[in-house]
C-alpha angles and dihedrals in degrees: 000000000000117000093203137050126196133190134165132204130168092356091305118116124202116202113191122196102222111197101103094153086068095035087258092292114176117251130168096268093049092048089051091053091049090053091050096048095045091050092049096050099038093085097045127097091264113147101189135010125208120199119195142153129253116252135015101281109056144030092185118328093202139274117325106274093195090055093047095047095080098041117127115221092260090049090049090055091055090044089056093046092052092048092048091051091053092050091049091051088055094045092048096040106136096238127050114277122211121198110214097201105201101171137330116022102176132154108329089012092059089045089055092049090050090053089061121086097233131023121204116180138199117234090251094054117124125197134194150122107243093172099109089053085058096049097256140078133239105285105182101076095273095124093063094042096050092046090050092046104046105010132262099277099054092036093053091049090057093042096047098042099039085220119167120226128200125230098268093051090046087055092050090049092050095245092122132032098219145354125226140180107269093244091053100042100096095041090051092045090052090051089056091044090052091051089055093043090052093065128080106291097216092046092051093046093048091047089055091050091051093047091050090051094056095086097039103047131064114237098265092048092045090052090052092047093047091049092053092050091046089052092052091062093058121089092029122126090235093056095046095045094047095048092046089050091052093051091046091049095237136116113271119244116258113291114252103187093245 
């Protein structure tokens, strides 16, 4: 049985985590499948990737507790490293990634959502870090990401209390970008994905690289990096056609990525 399903249409990929009997919890086999799929599609002409969970209850309910229970400390270290590597692959994926959070996003599931560029949630979505109530801490990079996203004070409150928050509170905290009726979530996500896919692919990808560099580069180095990415967009057919269309007050031809 495969724990993931992938389809692509109009340059938009949808990657579904397919383990609903376990609320889509991440185990070793599922993580391996995600690595494989993400590697295979990273070099394609994809313009936006959507990640969601199978079913109506859960996006990803966390890492598999039964699998973690028997880990020795040295094995736990490797488990954390593997999870961090997966989240970094998602965060550094060439095209923008949207998390369509259709239910529980707890622990490792919230860490996965945080690794995505945009988070759009159903009204029934629930977010939280239950790790301290299980005697551990988030081990997939989620602590840094939640602190960077909503600030240390609010992030530490969620991390220290293991409190769960519903979609509307997650929106007010800045964890998610928007909240939608469950039946409308995927159609609304695909509208946003189509808006992204309708723009110049190289410009979007370079913009993502620049945005990801903000936290990791000091101002002078960021300026240099941003300039190099800006330069790459010039001389492309997409750039010339779009700017000519703007000056001629007409719609640009469809972007080709070249």
